[in-house]
C-alpha positions as CSV (number, residue, x, y, z in Angstrom):
1,M,255.0,140.5,226.3
2,H,254.5,142.9,223.3
3,K,255.3,142.0,219.8
4,A,257.1,144.6,217.8
5,V,255.2,145.8,214.8
6,S,256.8,147.9,212.1
7,L,255.1,150.5,210.0
8,S,255.8,148.2,207.0
9,D,253.8,145.4,208.7
10,I,250.9,147.7,209.3
11,L,251.0,149.0,205.7
12,N,250.9,145.4,204.4
13,E,248.0,144.5,206.6
14,L,246.1,147.6,205.5
15,R,246.7,146.6,201.9
16,E,245.4,143.1,202.5
17,I,242.3,144.6,204.1
18,K,241.8,146.9,201.2
19,E,242.0,143.9,198.9
20,R,239.5,141.9,200.9
21,I,237.1,144.9,200.9
22,R,237.4,145.1,197.1
23,H,236.5,141.5,196.8
24,I,233.5,142.0,199.0
25,E,232.4,145.0,197.0
26,E,232.6,142.9,193.8
27,A,230.6,140.1,195.3
28,V,227.9,142.5,196.5
29,E,227.8,144.1,193.0
30,E,227.3,140.7,191.4
31,L,224.6,139.8,193.8
32,M,222.8,143.0,193.1
33,D,222.9,142.2,189.4
34,L,221.4,138.9,190.1
35,T,218.7,140.1,192.4
36,L,215.3,141.0,190.7
37,T,213.4,144.0,191.7
38,S,209.9,143.7,192.7
39,E,208.7,145.0,189.3
40,E,210.9,142.4,187.6
41,E,209.6,139.6,189.8
42,E,206.0,140.7,189.0
43,M,206.8,140.8,185.3
44,L,208.3,137.3,185.4
45,K,205.2,136.0,187.3
46,E,203.0,137.4,184.6
47,V,205.0,135.9,181.7
48,R,205.2,132.5,183.4
49,E,201.4,132.5,183.9
50,K,200.8,133.5,180.2
51,I,203.2,130.8,179.0
52,E,201.4,128.2,181.3
53,K,198.1,129.1,179.7
54,G,199.6,129.0,176.2
55,D,199.0,132.8,175.6
56,F,202.0,133.9,173.5
57,S,200.4,136.9,172.0
58,D,202.8,139.2,174.0
59,F,205.7,137.4,172.6
60,V,204.8,136.6,168.9
61,A,203.0,138.8,166.5
62,L,199.6,137.2,166.0
63,E,199.9,137.5,162.2
64,K,203.1,135.5,162.3
65,L,201.5,133.0,164.6
66,D,198.6,132.6,162.3
67,E,201.0,132.0,159.3
68,V,202.8,129.3,161.2
69,L,199.6,127.5,162.3
70,K,198.4,127.6,158.7
71,E,201.5,125.9,157.3
């Protein structure tokens, strides 16, 4: 037995599919924004290593660090 489907039903279904695709696109865009590139991952690794070693020279001007340490 076949169910009768109107053009209006098809149009509504297509609109729902279009909306779902839009949500998927937005989710993928957000994921892309949160995903680090290989260059960013390497930079983050280097920064973490420097911080663990106590090397803040790349983050604070040495003159300012000297001033703070003298106070």
